[in-house]
N, C-alpha and C positions, 0 to 999 in steps of 0.2 A: 504494500500500500504506500503510495507516495505521500510524503509530508507536504503540508501547506506552508507557504512562506509569506510573511508580511514584510515589505520593504518600507522602512519608516525613516525617511530623511527628515529629521526635525532638529534635535539638539543633542548635546553630548550625553544626557541622561534622560531616559524615557521610562515612565510607568505605563504598562499596557494591560488592559483587561477586556474580556469579551464575554457577554452574557446574553440571555434572551432579552429582546428589546421590550421595554416597558411602554405603557400607553403614552407617557409624556415625552418619549424620546423623539428628537428631531433628527431625521436622517440627513446627513450631509454628503454621504456618498453611498450609492447602492449598487450592488452587483448580485447576479444570480449565480449561486455556487451549487453544484451537485453535492448532496450529502454523502458522507462516507469516505472522505479522504482524497478527493481529486485535488490536484495541485492548484494553488490559489496565490495570486500576487495582489498587493495593494500598495500604491505609491502616492504619497501626498507631496505637494510642493513644500519648499522650505518655509517654516513658520515665520511670519512677519510680526514684529512687535508693534503693539499699539502703545499709547501713552500709559495705560493702566497695567502694562506688563502681560496682557493676555495675547494669545497667538491666534491669528486668523489663518486657517489652513484651507487651501483650495482643494475641493473634493476631486477624486480621480474620475476619469471618464468611465462611463458605463461600458461594461464589456460582457461578452458572452463566453461561456466556458463549455468545454466538451465534457459530458458526464461519463460516469463509469460504465454506462451502457452503450457508449459510442454515439449518443444522440446529443444534440445541442440543447442546453437548458435555456430556452428563450421563452419561458412561460410567464407566470405571474410576476409582476413587479412587486417591490416591497410593500407598497401601499395600495395596490390594486384591490378593488372590491372583490369579495368572495363570489364565486360563480353560483348561480342558482342551483338548487338541489332537487332535481326531478326524481320521481319515484324510480326505483330500480326496475328494470324490465328483464324478463327471462328471454334470452335469445334462443335461436335454434341450436341444436347440439353443436358444441364447440369443436374446433379442429383439434388434432392431437396436441397434448400439453406442450407449451413452450417453457423453457426454463426461465425462471425469474432471476433477478440480479442477486447480489449478496444480501443476506438477511440483515436488516438493520436492527441493532440491539443495544446501542450506546446512546443514552438520552440524558446527558447532564444538562443542568440549567446554566452553568458557567463552565466554560472549558479552557479559559486562558486567564492567568494572572501572573504577570511578570513585573514585579515592583521596581526592578532596576535593570534597564537595558541600556548599555553604553554604546553610543554610536561611534563611527569613525570620524576622521577629521573633516569630512564633508557633511556630517550630521546625518548619515544614513546607517541603518541597522536592519538586519534580516532576522526574523523570529520564526522558526519552523513551528507549525501547529497542525493539528488534525481536526477537521471539521466533524462534529458529532453527527449522528444519524437523525437527530431531531429536525423535522421540517418546520422551520420557523424563520423569522427575521432576526438575525443576530446583530447586536450593537457592539461596536468596538470603540473604546475610549482610550486615547493616548494623551498623557500629560508629560510635558518635557520641561527641563530647565538647563540653562547653560552655565558654564563656570563663572561667567560674569554676573549671574543672578537673574538673567532674563528668563521669562517663562513663556510657555506656549502649550497648545493643545489641539487635538483633532478628534472629531467624532465621525465615524463611518458606520454604515450598516450594509449587510448583504443578506440575500435571501437563500437559505438552504432549501433546495427544491429538487424535484424530479419531474420528468415529463408526465408520468402517470404513477400514482402511488395510492397505497391503502393506509388508512389511519384509524386503528381501533381505539375506542375510548375505554380505558380501564381504570379501576380504582387503585389506590395505593395498597389496599388490604381488603380482605374478606374475612368473615367469621365462619367457622365450620358449621355447615348446615345452610349457608346462604345460597339462594338461587337468584342470579342476576342476569338481566338482559343487556348485553353489551352492544352498543352501536358500532358499526363499522362503516366508515366513509371511504368511498372510492372517488378519486379526483383525477380528471384528465385535463391537462393544460395544453394539449396539442390541438391541431386543426382537424383531426380525424377522429371518428368514433373508435373506441377500443373495446374489443370483445375478448373475453377470456374466462377461465374458470376460477371462481373464488374458493380457495381452500382454507378452512379453519380447523386447526388441530390444537389439542391441549394435553399436556402431561401433568399428572398430579390432581386432576379434577375430571368430572364428567361433562362432556359437551353434547348438547342435544343438536338435532339436525340443523346444519348451517352450511352456507356456501352453495355452490353450483354455478352453472353458466350465467354470466352477467355481461351486460353491455353498458358502457359509460359513454355518454354523448361527448362530442367535441366541445372543448371549453366548458365542461359541465362536471357534474358529480352525481353519484348514486349512493343510496343509503341501504345498508343491510343490517341485520341483527343476528347475534348468536347468544344462546342461553347457556350459561355456565353454572354448574352445580358444584359447589365446594364441599365435597362429601368427606374430606379428610384434611387434617392440619398439615402444614408444610408449605412448600413453594410450588406455585403453578406456573408453567411456561406456556403461554398462549402464542401460537404462531398463525399469522394471517398472511396469505399470499394471493396475488392476482397473477395468473400464469402469464409469463412473458413480460411482466412489468416490474413488480415490486414485491418484497417480502419483508415482514417485520415481526420481531419476537419481543413480547413484553412479559416481565415477571410480576407475579402477584403473590403477596404473602397471605396465607390462610392461617388465621389465628385460631387456637383451640377454643372450643366452647366449654363453659363450666367454670369451676372455681379453681384457681391455681393453688398448688401445694408445693412447699419448698422445705427441704431438709438440708442443713448445712453442716459442714465440718471444717475445721481449720487447725493449723499448727505448723510445725517445722518437720523437715525430713531428715533429722539427725539420726533416725532409725526407721525401719519399716513400721508403718502405722496400720493397725488392724482394728476393725470395728464392725458391729452388727447393726442392721436396721430392721425394725419390726415390720415395715411395709406400710403402705397407704391403701387400705381396702377401698375398692371402687375406682381406683385410678385407671384412666384410659391408657392401655398399653401403646397406642399409636402416638401418644404425646410424651411418653416417658423419655427423658433425656438427662444426661449427666454433663456437667460443665466443671472444668478444672482449671484454675489459675495457679501458676507457679511463679513465685517472685524470687529471682536469683540475687538475693542480698540487697544491700543498700543501694548499689549502683542502679539496678533496675527500677527500684522505687523512686529514686531521685529523678531518673530520666522520665519516668511515667508522670510524675508530678510537674516537671518542667513543661510537659506538653499539655497538661490538663488544668493547671492552676489559673490560667488567664480566663477560663470560662466561668469562673465563680465571681460573684459581684458584691458580696458583703464587705464592709470595711476590714474585718479581720482577714477575709480572703485576699483582699488587696495587699495587706501587710505581709501575708504569707508569700504571695507571688513576688512581691518586691524583695523580700529577704532571699528567696530562692535565686532570683536573677542576680543578686549581688554576690552571693556566696558560691554559686554554681561553678565558676571557673576553677576555684581552688579545690572544691569538693570533688569535682570530676577528675581533676588531675591526681588527687590523692587516691582515688579509687581505680586509677589506671585507664581512664577514658580521656578522649579529647573533646573539649567543649566546642559547640557550634556557635561561633562568635555572632553570626548574623541572627540566629534564632534567639540567643540570649539578649542581644541588643533590642530586638523587637519586643521581647517580654518585658525588659526593663522600661522601655518607652511606655507601653500600655499600662503596666503596673504603676509607674511613676506618675503618669497623668491622673490615674485614679487616686493615688495616695495624696497628691496635692489637693485634689477636690475633697477627699475625706478629712484631711487634717487642716482644713481652712480655719476652723475654730477648735482649739484643743481643750480637752479636759484630761484628768488623770488617766482615765481608761484609754482614750485614743493616743495620748502621748506615750503610754506604755506599749501600745501596739506598734507604733511607727518609729520609735526612737532607734531601736536596733536595726530594723529593716532599712530605714533611710541611711543610717550610718554605714551600711554595707556598700554604699555607692560613693566611695570617697572621691572618685574621679569625676563625679557629676556635681557641679557646684550648687545646683538647685536642690538636689536631694540631700547633699551633705549639709546644706543650710537647714533643711527641714529636720534632719536628724539632730543637729545641734539645738535647734529651737525646741524640739520635743524633750531632749534631755535636760535642757536648762529649765523648761517649764516644770518638769518633775522635781528637780532639785529645789526650786523655789516653792513648790507646793508641799514639800515635806514639812510636817509639823514638828515643833520642838521635841515632842516625845518620840519622834522617829517614824510615826505612822503616816499614811497617805489617805486622802479622801475621807470617806465616812459620811453618814447621813442618818436621818431619823429612821428608826426601824432596823438599822444595820446590826448584825450580830458581830461579836468579836472575831468569830471564825472568818467571816467575809472580809473584815478589816485587815486581818493578818494576811490573807491571800492577796489582796490588792497591794499591800505594802511589799510583799515578797516580789510580785511581778514588777512593780515600779522600781524597786531596788535593782533587780536583775537588768531591767532596761537601761538604767543610768550607767551601771557598771559595764555594759557591753561596749560603750564608747570611751576608749582610753588611748586615743591616738596621740594626744599632746599632754605635756605635763599638767596643764590646767585641767584637762578632762580627767586625768588620773587622780589629781587632788580632789576634784569634785566627787568622783566615785568613792574614794575612801571616806569622805565626810558622810555621804549618804549611807554607806554600809555601816559606819560606826553608829550613827543614830538608829538605823533599823535594827542593828544587833542589840542595842539597849532595849528596844521595844519587844523584840523576840525573847530576850532573857527574862524580862519582867512578867511576860504572859505565858512562859513555857509550861507552867503547871496546868494551865487551862486548855492546852492543846492536847486533846484526847483522840482525835481522828488522824488516820494516816495520810489523808489527802492534804490537809493543812500542814502537817509536819513535812511532807514531801515538797510542798511549795516553798516552805522556809529554807529547807536544805538546798533546793535548786537555785535559790537567789544568791547563794555564795556568801551570805552575810554572817553565817554562824560557823564556829570552829570549836575544836576542843571537846570538852565534856558535854556542852550543850548540843553540839552536832551529833555526838554518839547517842545521847538520850533520844533525840528525834529519830535517828536511824533505827533504834530499837522499836520505837512506836510504829514506824513504817513497816518494818519486817513483821511486827505482830499483827498487822492488818492484811497481810498477803494471804490469799486463799487459793485453793486448787479447784479447777473446773473438772468436768467429767472426763475430758480427754487428756488430763495431766498437765495442762497449761496453768500458769500462775497468773493472778491478777490482784490488784489492790482494791479492796472493798471500799465502797463509798458509804459512809455512815449516814444515819438519818439527820436531816436538817443541814447537811453540808452543801454549800454552794460555791461556785467559782466567782471570779471577779465581777462578772456581769449579772450576778444574781441567779443564774440558772444552775440546775443540778448537773454536775460533771458526769460524763459517761464513764463506763468501766475502762474503756480504751484510754481516755484522757488521764484518768487516775493512774493507770498502769504505766503510761509513758512518763508521767511526772515521777513515779516511783523509780523508774530506770535512771532518770537524771539525778535523783536524790541519792541513789545507792551506787552510782558509778564508781568503780574501784573498790567496793565493799566485798570482801571475799566471802562473807557470810550470806550474801544476798543471792537468791536464785535468778540471776539476771537472764540466763538463757531461757528459762521457762517463762519469764515475763516477756521476753522477746517473742516467744511463740504466740502469745496473745496479740501482740502488735502486728506481726506478719499476717496472722490469720484474719485480722479485722480489716485489712486494707481492701479498698475498692478502687479500681482504676478511674471510675467516674467521679467519686466524691472523696477519695482519699480515706481518711479515718473519721471524717465528720465535718464539722464547720471549720472556719479558718483558725479559731483558737485551738481546737484539737489538733489540726494539722501542724500548727507551729510547734507544739510540744512533741507530737508523735514523730515528726521528721527528725528533730534533734535527737530523740531517743534512739531511733533506728540507726542513725549515723554513728552514734556513740557505741552501739552494740555490735554492729556487723561491719567491721572495718576490713576483715580479711577477704581476699578475692575468692571467687568460686573456681573450682577445678575447671580445666579446659573443656571437658566433655562430661555431661551428666545426663543419664537416661532416666526418665520418670515413667513409671508404669502403674496403671490402675487396673485391678482385677476384680471382677464380680464372681463370687463363688468359684474362684480359682481360674477363671477364664479372663485373659486380658481383653479389655474393651477400649482403653486409651493408652497411647504410648507417644512420647515426644522426647526429643533430645535437645539439650541446651549446649551449644557449642559455637565457637566463633563469635559472630556479631550477635547471636541470640542471647549470649550471656549478659548483654546490656539491657534487655527488654523482658517484659512479662511474657511468659509462655502461656498461651490460651489453647486449651484442648476441649473439644465437645464431641458428643456422639450419642447415638440412640442407646437406651438401656431398657428394653421392654421387660415388663414384669415387676415394676416397683410396687405393685399392689401387695406382693408377698415379702417374706423376710429374706435377707441376703447377708452374706459375709463379704466384706470388702478388704482389700489389701492395697495400700499405696506405698510405693517404695522408690527410692532414688539410688542409682548405682553410679558412683559411690555415694554413701550417705553424707549429707552436708548439713551441719547445724544452721548455717545461714540461709538455707533454702526454705522459704515459707510457701504454704499452699492454702487455697480456699476451694473447697469442694461443695458443689450444689447439686442436689438431686431434685429434678423438676418433674411434676406430673400434674394432671388436671382431673378434677373430681366433678361428678354431677352436682348441681345446685340442690341444697336442702333448705330447711328453715333458716332464716337469717339469724346470725349470732346476736347476743345482747349488745346494745349500742351505748350503754353508760349514759342514758338520758338523751340520746340522739335518735332522730327518726327522719326518714327521707321517703318521699312518695313521687313516683313518676308513672305515666301511663304504661301498662304492661303491653298494650297493643296500640299501634298508631296506624291509621289509614291516611295515605298521602298520594299526591300525584306529582309527576316530574315537573319541575318548574313552578309549582304553586306553593306559596308560603304556607307553612303549617305551624300553628302555635302549639307548643308543648308546655303543659302546666307543670310547674315544679313547686312542691311544698316541703318545708323542712321545719323541724322542731329541735331546739337545742337549749341547754342551760343558758341563762342570761349571763352577760359579762364576758363571753368568749367569742372571738372572731371566728367566722365560719369559712370553710373551704368546701365547695361542692364540686365534685367531679362527675360530670354528666357524659356518659358514653353515648356516642352516636354511631349509626350504621355507616357502612362504606358509601361514599359519594354524597353524603348529606352535609350541607354547609349551613352555618349559622348566619343570620342577618346582622352584620356588624353595626350598621347605623342604629338599629333598635337597641342593641346592647350599650352603645355609646350614650343613648338617651337614658338608659337605666343608671349608668354611672353618673350622669349629670343630675339625675333626680335623687341620687343618694341611696337607691335601692341596693346597689352593689358598689364596692370600692374599686374593683377592677376585674378584668376577665382576660383569659388566654384561650384563644381558639386555635385548634390544631386538627390534623386529620383524625377523625374518629372520636373526638373528645372536645368538651368545652369545660373549662375550669372557671368557676365563679368564686370570687372572694368578697364576702359580705361582712359588714360591721356587726358587732355584737348585738344580740337581740335584747329588747327591754323585757323585764319580767312579765311572764304570761303571754308574750307575743310569739307568733309563728312567722316564718319567712315564706313568702310566696312571690313567684315571678312567672311570667309567660315568656318562653324563649321561642323566637321565630326561626324556623329552619326551612331550608329549601333542598329537596331531593333532586339529584341530577341523574340517577340511574333507576330504572324500573326493576322490580323483582320482590322477592321476599327476603328481607335482610334482617340481621340481628345485631344488637349492640353488645358491647362488653359490659361488665358489671359497673354500676355507678356507686358512689359512696359520698358520705359527708364526714368531715373531720372538724373537731373543735377541741383545742388543747391537745391532749394526748389520746383522746378517744376517737374511735372510728366506727362507722356503721355502713355496711354494704347491702345493696339490694340486687336481686338477680337481673340478668339481661332482659331487654325488651325486644319485641318483634315489630318490624315495620312492614306493612303491605303497601308497596308503591306501584302505581300503575302508570302507563305512558300518558303523555299529554293527550287530552281528548276523551280518555276513559274516565269512568266514575268510580272512585275508590270507596265512596262513603257507604256505610251501612244505612239502612232505611232511616230517614229522618235526620241525617246529619249532612251538612254541606262541607265541601272542600274548603280548607282554610279556617274553619271555625275551630276555636280552641278545643282540644281534647278534654273531656270532663276531668276536672281536677280530682286526682286520687287522694284518699285520706291517708295521712301518714300512719305507719305502723305504730302500735302502742309503744309508748316509751318503756324501755326495759331497764 
């Protein structure tokens, strides 16, 4: 397949991006390009500067290109109106089948992002690209600047098209048991009628009678339908071909129906791990799967977090990402890896911008978060100044008795934790003699406070926080270590963790998780020969998730420091990990070479999780720093809903709708007063919510915000007044006909959660009547009564 090239004579440095064209895009250059990788050139004139520093770029001349079928793509222009859609007609028996072109299967929405393209001395650059298989108008944006500071830009668009093509409309997902009617559009952009056989096939699902001889008029289109029955979970591959013209393959995820069941195990592979599972009665064997994540020491976790930290957006997450970006070069080098300077620079820019926004106004809590993180960027004057400002704020905020912060209703335990965190933050910045003197003064005052209150520190979490601050030594430190060791407990799999006592909170007033307490214990007991540090590390490695880390930003800040302190030794050059069920291996993977730097992810089918099984997980050779997280996944039929701790949610169990007609869905919820609500409303495939009506609900104060996504709508509502219920009508529009099912919906308030079973939508095509006797289309579905509060 030939690569496509864009010739960009503009300026010495160019940022280039290409994506599907939005409605507001203004095409400045248009070409017709055959989809699927035909060679393509675009050349703009040299950018000319105006007084404001913007560049005016002359668009290239329109050109025709020869497609991959040997035909000239001279069909629809970028902004030409769509052809009329006459009904499909059945032609006389078609001639022998003609081979269609390569099957189109690559459909990204953005296919090019080059943030730094360097031109030659004439301001020209060539960027090879491959045009995706999506038939659409693509918009290309080029932004450039010269060494002198001059700026320029160009916008161009081109039409990815074929002389004749098929375009099936498919949803992103289906639910097991769905029966959907999929539209298939056949478009002919040539001057002659096209006749051929439409072939529709599917693997992973049942396809009812579809296809046959078809004729598409010149400069016109025809419409057909295929009925797909998603009778089993997994991936469906739908292939549609028009003989002699075009073929396209689309993948559809079929989600299991029922209630998910998850059983997890975690730990380290210092020795073979053996355990038994009792089974999940009623589990559907076609949905039984096992997933295994193996974390090869601190290096893999550090690299994973460097890639994921910027996706989190709370202030503590920003501080964590900023600290990682600043410390990563030295940490990676110490662990035997080479840092990616460009990636770290980008992470530092993003995290630094967020940190400056978050730390605009400081208090003790935020200053403690950002002092160390900003100080890690000594080469950045803006961030270095932020770190100095935060450390100075903390030093000035320390009270004469050595404590920090405090307020009405605060316990001594919380005051000591805040004091410990603030002390550690100030002492992390000791680059100059003045900073070292300031750190010693803060430590001395804090040590006095800790010494006076030591007899009242009875929980291991607070004792660990004080030790981790570095402000206590000698006998007081040994006394606190004894209290931390005394609060360490063993879990069922042999791992150790620090128990969190009743009434214990962290600096922000929330209850710390077991993982956070364990990480703090590792930092407090580092170097203590009496401490079971390896077993504590087992809890940390097993609790890691590539998406969320160990929890929120505060947990990640502590947990990453603990992991780096524990697992400094490199992993052997080659380690093979094997998971066996009842003695038969079902997963196997090898960590070697470049894989030693990343998390190893293995997954596979494990039919039979309904019954008991014996499992063995082993690494050859055994490695103490090798962590694992094992998940056994299955799906169960829905039964009576579990108790909701005062929560109730009601949605219609059956909805009748028509394609394109707005349908109001009544939502009713009950929850204890004083708690903010989160309602997750599952939607069927192809159903979209009416965003303007939700914006109106936000403006009216009914909901605080909402998040609409494929197959779901998340509503966030303010706390209810005593004795009041939550009620809202959500307007939704179906785009596909059939009998479709939702996933489970739920309501959350505080730590409580209440789920309800999926609903069924009966959706008919436009012009048909979906309503039962006496109900009109678009009329709100009768509001269901919430389940009794349990």
